[in-house]
C-alpha positions in Angstrom: -7.1 -35.8 70.5 -5.9 -32.3 69.5 -2.2 -31.5 69.9 -1.4 -27.8 70.5 1.1 -26.5 67.9 3.6 -23.9 69.2 3.3 -20.6 67.4 6.4 -19.5 65.5 9.0 -17.5 67.5 9.7 -13.9 66.7 13.0 -14.8 65.1 11.3 -17.5 63.0 8.9 -14.8 61.7 11.7 -12.4 61.0 13.6 -15.1 59.1 10.5 -15.6 56.9 10.3 -11.9 56.1 13.9 -11.7 55.0 14.2 -15.1 53.4 13.3 -13.9 49.9 16.0 -14.3 47.3 18.4 -11.3 47.3 16.3 -9.7 50.1 19.3 -7.5 51.0 21.4 -5.3 48.7 25.1 -6.1 49.1 25.9 -2.8 50.7 23.2 -3.3 53.3 24.3 -6.9 53.9 27.9 -5.7 54.6 26.6 -3.1 57.0 24.4 -5.6 58.9 27.5 -7.8 59.5 29.0 -5.2 61.8 26.0 -4.8 64.0 26.7 -5.5 67.7 25.8 -4.4 71.1 27.9 -1.7 72.7 30.2 -2.9 75.5 27.9 -1.3 78.1 25.0 -3.4 77.0 27.2 -6.6 77.0 28.1 -5.8 80.6 24.5 -5.3 81.5 23.5 -8.6 79.9 26.3 -10.4 81.8 25.0 -8.9 85.1 21.4 -9.9 84.3 22.5 -13.4 83.4 24.4 -13.7 86.7 21.4 -12.6 88.6 19.2 -15.0 86.6 21.5 -17.9 87.3 21.6 -17.0 91.0 17.8 -16.8 91.2 17.9 -13.2 92.3 16.6 -11.5 89.2 13.5 -9.3 89.5 10.6 -9.5 87.1 11.7 -6.1 85.5 15.2 -7.4 85.1 13.9 -10.6 83.5 11.9 -8.7 81.0 15.0 -6.6 80.3 17.1 -9.7 79.7 14.4 -11.2 77.5 14.4 -8.0 75.4 18.2 -8.3 75.0 17.7 -12.0 73.9 15.1 -11.1 71.3 17.1 -8.3 69.8 20.2 -10.5 69.8 18.2 -13.2 68.0 17.0 -10.7 65.4 20.5 -9.4 64.8 21.7 -13.1 64.4 19.0 -13.8 61.9 19.8 -10.6 59.9 23.5 -11.4 59.9 22.9 -15.0 58.8 20.8 -13.6 55.9 23.5 -11.0 55.1 26.2 -13.7 54.9 23.9 -15.9 52.7 23.2 -12.9 50.5 26.9 -12.1 50.0 27.8 -15.8 49.5 25.1 -16.1 46.8 26.3 -13.0 45.0 29.9 -14.2 45.0 28.7 -17.5 43.5 26.9 -15.6 40.7 29.8 -13.3 39.9 
């Protein structure tokens, strides 16, 4: 019996790309740590989540929400890598 294996997620793939030792220069790592969505986008995400929870979200809105989630996951992975890069550099200093 063959068991289907789930393909890696987009964030898993991004994590692999940036996982190399010292993948980010320190100045880039510090810049990445301040990345965030503007308030207008955060408000939009909140509205989309409310519609999703209420079951009134349209297909277009669902795709929009999924896009926000994917970008948020990418930013989270990049920020985790940035923190690790800076931590490792402090340990070597």
